[in-house]
N, C-alpha and C positions, 0 to 999 in steps of 0.2 A: 439040192435040186438037180435033176439030170437035165443036161443041155441037149436040145433037139439037134440032130445031125442035119446039116444043110447040104444039099447036093449042088453040084457045079451048075452055075447059071440060074439057080432057083432063089426065089424070095418067098419065104414062108408066109402063110396067110396072116398070122398075127403081126408079123413085121410089116406087111403091106398095109394092114389096118392102122398101125402106129404111124407109118410114113404118110398115108393120106390124111390122117388127123393132124399131123404136124404141118403138112402143106396147107391145109385149110386155115390154120392159125396164123400163117405168114401173109402179111400184106405186101411187103417188099423183101426179097431175100432169096435164099437158095436152100435146097435140100440135097444131100449127097449120099451116094451109096459107094462104099469102098470095096473093091474086089481084089482078092489075092488068089492066084491060081484058079480063077473062075468062081471062087467061093465068096459069098457075102460076109465081110468081116466087121463092117461098121456102118452106122447111119449117122449123118451129121445134119444139123440145122443151123443156118446162119440168117439172122433177122437184121434187116436194115431199117432205119427210120429216116424218111425223107423230110427235110425241113419244110418243104412246100405243103406237106399234109401232116405236120407234127401232131396236131390236135385230133386227127382222125386215127385213133388207135384201134378202131374196130377191125376185126378180122373179116375175111371175105364171106363168112357165113357157111351154111351147109351146102354141100354139092349134091346134085341130083344123083340117084343111084346109077343111072345110065352113064353119067359123066364120070363117076368113080370107076365104074367097070372099064370104060374106054381108056381112062388115064392109067389104071392098073395094068391093063393089057399092053399099053405102049411102053410103060416102065419095064415090065417083065421082058418084052421083046428087045429093048435096047440093052438092058443089063445082061441078058443071056449071051450077048456077043462080046462081053468084056472079060479078058483074062486077068490082067493086072492093071489097076488104075481106078478111075472114079467116074461115075455117072452123076452129073450135076443137073438138077432140075431148077430152072430159073423161074422165079415168081415175081410178077410186077402187077400192082393194083389188085392183088388177091387172085390173079389168074396165072396158070402155068403158061409161059410164053415160049420156052425153048428147052431143049436138052443139050448138054455139052458133055462129050465123052472124051476124057483124057486117058490115053492108054500108054502104059509103060512097057518097054520091051527090053529084055535083058540080053546082053551079048556076052558069050563066054569064049575062052580061048585067046583073049587079048592079053595085055599086060596085067595079069591078075584075073580074078573071076568077078563076074557081075558088073555092075555099073560103077 
């Protein structure tokens, strides 16, 4: 199967669909997008279970189409500014509450190359 070439700062539509579906299933946790040289390399999901709502295993449910589009646009905007690192989407109570961007910078010409 031929792999689709992903451009710098881009998130393909099928990956965005997968990401939004994964976010919808998380009640507490995180979703992460890993970038290397501005190219999306990996998508991660991390689910947490809060003891205070252990029996409440239900997901947040469906998102309205306008909410999906707004969230997708915000994710694309934040990811497009990332060269090396991770964009983390934090979910609490089934709702996206924040983005965390961890950016790595490489320094060359020091004692050896890279970090």
